[in-house]
C-alpha positions in Angstrom: 1.5 -25.6 3.0 3.2 -26.3 6.3 4.3 -23.5 8.9 7.3 -22.1 7.2 5.3 -18.8 6.3 4.4 -17.3 9.6 4.4 -13.5 9.2 3.9 -11.2 6.4 6.6 -9.1 5.5 5.9 -5.6 4.7 8.7 -3.9 2.9 9.5 -1.1 0.6 12.7 -2.0 -1.3 11.8 0.0 -4.2 10.9 3.2 -2.3 13.3 5.9 -3.1 13.3 7.3 0.2 13.6 4.6 2.7 14.1 1.3 1.1 17.8 -0.3 1.0 16.9 -4.0 0.0 18.0 -5.5 -3.1 15.0 -7.6 -4.6 17.3 -10.8 -5.4 18.8 -10.7 -2.0 15.6 -10.3 -0.3 14.1 -13.2 -2.0 17.1 -15.3 -1.5 16.7 -14.6 2.2 13.0 -15.8 2.1 13.9 -18.9 0.3 16.8 -19.8 2.6 14.4 -19.6 5.4 11.8 -22.0 3.5 9.3 -19.2 3.5 6.3 -19.6 1.2 5.3 -16.0 0.4 6.6 -12.3 0.8 4.2 -9.4 0.5 5.1 -6.1 -0.9 3.6 -2.9 0.3 5.5 0.3 -1.3 4.7 3.6 0.3 2.1 5.2 -1.8 2.6 3.5 -5.0 3.0 0.5 -7.0 6.0 0.9 -9.0 7.9 -2.3 -7.7 5.1 -4.8 -8.1 6.0 -6.3 -11.5 9.7 -6.9 -10.9 8.7 -8.3 -7.4 5.9 -10.4 -9.0 8.5 -11.9 -11.5 11.3 -12.6 -9.1 9.1 -14.3 -6.5 7.4 -16.3 -9.0 10.8 -17.5 -10.6 12.1 -18.6 -6.9 8.9 -20.3 -6.2 7.9 -17.7 -3.4 4.1 -16.6 -3.6 4.0 -12.9 -4.3 1.5 -11.0 -2.1 0.7 -7.6 -4.0 -0.4 -4.6 -2.0 0.4 -1.0 -1.2 1.0 0.9 2.1 -1.2 3.6 1.3 -1.4 7.3 2.1 -4.8 8.1 3.5 -6.3 11.7 4.0 -7.9 12.1 7.6 -11.3 12.1 6.1 -11.3 13.3 2.4 -8.6 13.5 -0.3 -9.7 17.2 -1.1 -8.8 18.4 2.4 -5.7 20.7 2.3 -4.5 21.3 5.8 -2.0 23.7 6.8 1.3 22.0 7.8 2.8 22.7 11.2 6.6 22.2 11.7 8.7 19.5 10.2 6.9 16.8 8.2 7.8 13.2 9.1 7.2 10.0 7.6 3.8 9.6 8.9 2.6 13.1 7.7 3.8 15.5 10.3 1.6 17.7 12.3 -0.8 20.2 10.9 -2.7 23.6 12.6 -5.7 21.3 13.3 -3.6 18.6 15.2 -4.1 16.0 12.5 -1.7 14.5 10.3 -0.9 15.6 6.5 -1.6 11.7 5.7 -2.0 8.5 7.3 -0.8 5.1 6.5 -3.1 2.1 5.6 -1.9 -1.6 4.5 -3.8 -2.9 1.6 -3.4 -6.4 -0.1 -4.8 -7.9 -3.2 -6.7 -11.2 -2.4 -7.7 -11.7 -6.1 -7.3 -10.2 -9.5 -10.1 -7.8 -8.8 -8.3 -6.7 -5.8 -5.4 -6.1 -8.0 -7.3 -4.0 -10.5 -8.9 -2.0 -7.6 -5.5 -1.4 -6.0 -4.3 0.1 -9.3 -7.5 2.3 -9.5 -6.8 3.6 -5.9 -3.2 4.2 -6.4 -3.8 6.1 -9.9 -6.7 7.9 -8.1 -4.5 8.9 -5.1 -2.3 10.5 -7.5 -4.9 12.1 -9.9 -7.3 13.6 -7.3 -5.7 13.3 -3.8 -2.1 14.7 -4.2 -1.2 16.8 -1.3 2.7 16.0 -0.1 1.9 12.5 -0.8 -0.7 10.7 -3.2 -3.7 10.2 -0.9 -6.7 8.2 -1.0 -9.8 8.3 1.4 -12.8 6.7 2.8 -14.9 7.5 -0.2 -12.4 5.7 -2.5 -12.0 2.9 -0.2 -15.7 2.4 -0.2 -15.8 2.2 -4.1 -13.0 0.0 -4.6 -12.6 -2.4 -1.8 -13.8 -5.5 -3.5 -11.1 -8.2 -3.5 -8.9 -6.4 -0.9 -7.7 -7.2 2.5 -6.8 -4.3 4.7 -5.1 -3.9 8.1 -5.2 -1.6 10.8 -1.8 -0.2 9.9 1.5 0.9 11.5 2.2 3.5 13.9 1.4 6.0 11.2 -2.0 4.7 10.6 -5.4 6.3 11.9 -6.1 3.6 14.5 -2.7 3.8 15.9 -2.3 7.5 15.8 -5.9 7.9 17.9 -4.2 5.4 20.5 -0.8 7.3 20.5 -3.2 10.7 21.4 -5.1 8.8 23.9 -8.4 8.6 22.0 -9.3 4.9 22.5 -12.8 5.1 21.3 -11.9 7.0 18.2 -9.3 4.1 17.4 -12.2 1.6 18.1 -14.5 3.5 15.9 -12.1 3.8 12.9 -11.4 0.1 13.2 -15.0 -0.5 12.9 -15.3 1.8 10.0 -12.5 -0.3 8.0 -14.1 -3.2 9.1 -17.8 -2.3 7.8 -16.0 -1.4 4.4 -13.8 -4.3 3.8 -15.7 -7.1 5.8 -15.3 -9.5 8.8 -12.5 -11.7 7.1 -11.1 -8.9 5.1 -9.9 -6.6 7.7 -7.2 -7.5 10.3 -5.8 -5.7 13.4 -2.1 -5.4 12.5 0.5 -5.9 15.4 4.1 -5.0 14.9 7.0 -5.2 17.3 10.1 -3.4 16.4 11.2 -2.8 19.9 9.6 0.7 19.6 8.2 1.7 23.1 5.0 2.8 21.3 4.4 -0.3 19.7 4.9 -2.1 23.0 2.6 0.2 24.7 -0.3 0.1 22.1 -0.1 -3.7 21.2 -2.4 -4.6 24.1 -5.0 -1.8 23.1 -4.9 -3.3 19.5 -5.6 -6.7 21.0 -8.5 -5.4 23.0 -9.9 -3.8 19.6 -9.5 -7.2 18.1 -11.6 -8.7 20.6 -14.2 -6.1 20.7 -14.5 -6.2 17.0 -14.1 -9.9 16.4 -11.2 -8.8 13.9 -8.5 -11.3 13.3 -5.1 -10.4 14.4 -2.1 -10.1 11.7 1.8 -10.0 13.0 3.7 -8.1 10.2 7.3 -6.9 10.1 8.3 -3.7 8.3 11.4 -4.7 5.9 13.3 -1.7 4.7 16.5 -3.7 4.6 17.5 -7.5 4.4 19.6 -8.2 7.3 19.7 -6.8 10.8 23.6 -5.6 10.1 22.4 -3.5 7.0 20.5 -0.8 9.6 23.7 1.3 9.7 23.8 1.4 5.7 20.0 2.0 5.7 20.4 4.8 8.1 23.3 6.6 6.0 20.8 6.0 3.0 18.3 8.1 4.7 20.7 10.9 5.4 21.6 11.1 1.6 18.0 11.1 0.6 17.2 13.7 2.8 20.2 16.0 2.9 21.2 15.5 6.3 24.0 14.1 8.4 23.9 11.5 10.9 24.8 14.0 13.7 21.5 15.8 12.9 19.4 15.1 16.0 16.1 16.4 14.0 16.5 13.9 11.2 14.2 11.2 9.7 15.5 8.1 11.3 14.4 4.5 12.3 14.3 3.6 15.9 16.3 0.3 16.5 17.7 -2.5 14.0 14.6 -4.5 13.8 13.2 -3.4 10.3 14.8 -6.4 8.3 13.4 -9.6 6.8 13.0 -11.9 10.1 13.0 -15.6 10.1 9.7 -17.4 10.8 11.4 -18.5 14.0 12.2 -15.2 15.1 8.5 -14.2 14.3 7.1 -16.8 16.1 9.3 -16.1 19.3 8.3 -12.3 18.9 4.6 -12.9 19.1 4.6 -16.1 21.2 1.9 -14.6 23.4 -0.5 -14.0 20.2 0.1 -17.1 18.0 -2.8 -16.8 15.9 -1.3 -13.3 14.8 1.4 -15.6 12.8 -1.1 -18.2 11.9 -3.3 -15.5 10.1 -0.5 -14.8 7.9 -0.6 -18.3 6.3 -4.4 -17.8 6.1 -3.6 -14.8 3.9 -1.0 -16.5 2.1 -3.2 -19.2 1.2 -6.2 -16.9 0.0 -4.2 -14.5 -2.0 -3.9 -15.3 -5.6 -3.2 -12.7 -8.2 -2.2 -13.9 -11.8 -0.5 -11.3 -13.9 -0.2 -12.1 -17.7 2.6 -11.3 -19.6 3.0 -10.8 -23.5 -0.6 -10.1 -24.2 -1.7 -6.7 -25.1 -4.7 -5.4 -23.0 -6.4 -2.7 -25.1 -9.4 -0.9 -23.9 -12.8 -1.7 -25.2 -14.8 1.3 -26.5 -18.4 0.6 -27.0 -19.5 1.9 -30.6 -22.8 3.6 -30.4 -25.9 2.5 -32.5 -26.0 3.8 -36.0 -22.5 2.9 -36.9 -21.6 0.0 -39.0 -18.1 -0.4 -37.4 -15.2 1.4 -35.3 -14.0 3.0 -38.6 -17.2 4.6 -39.3 -17.5 6.0 -36.0 -13.9 7.4 -35.9 -14.7 8.9 -39.4 -17.9 10.4 -37.7 -15.9 11.8 -34.6 -13.1 13.2 -37.0 -15.6 15.3 -39.2 -17.2 16.7 -36.0 -13.8 17.6 -34.7 -13.1 19.4 -37.8 -16.3 21.4 -37.8 -15.6 22.6 -34.2 -12.3 23.7 -35.0 -13.1 25.3 -38.5 -16.7 25.9 -38.8 -20.1 24.0 -40.2 -18.9 24.8 -43.8 -15.3 23.2 -44.4 -13.0 24.6 -47.1 -11.9 22.2 -49.8 -8.5 22.3 -48.1 -9.6 21.2 -45.0 -11.7 18.4 -46.4 -8.7 17.3 -48.2 -6.5 17.3 -45.3 -9.1 15.2 -43.2 -9.5 12.6 -46.0 
């Protein structure tokens, strides 16, 4: 497949809060750079997947389907008390943890795609607290067919490194590796010129060596071109009700959250070339086929003793009527049910 795809772009152009990319413009940019694949990892949801899949497929770009999940610290039932102003990575709590953490998940195949849907749905249904959160239990149950990374600065691993807890970072990465498997868990490297990334990347590389976990170079893409950063900054202000002059507002450091070329990424990670090589490995492995125009109806098994689905439905209907109006149904009720 050549060397034209040398990094995974993690982007959120459908995010209502922090995405400023237009999908057609984003795919145009990838096509013009002869890239073979793009990844979508919207924050906490999968709303943009279908449009992304169609646009990429139409233009000959391989769509890698994923999500940037929100994770609880331990369990999706926890409700920590918030302290101070919330930020994109979950703010602070009274216990010194985050309200939620980021985790990058990618579908390797159709089984993984279905599991992503399950995880995203359960995060909303069972784990919603400020954001739709999943947890370690759900990851263990629905990990098949998924590729996971250690995540960005908002992830469990990097938050531990940020707080000087290197042993905890190693244990957390090992926990993810145990869930997803040796070839399906990657240590993610990012470099947007942010001092904390520059400080922690060598520590991530050490974790990679200790676990035998492959490295992966990624780039957050919240706008298409470098020069779009100012417009993106203004968008954040509009979405959060702040002004550009507000020193405490949500903002992205630097101007590097754009769709970088393969050449730029190769140069950026020139000391860790395998991190770029491994994005090609994921692109070759990832294959999700979404079929359109074919209704997919649920299959409800019919218990023994019923000739067909009509007979079972009739049985359930009479049971429901008796539950509502009593064992002995009046003639009027019988007529209505019939």
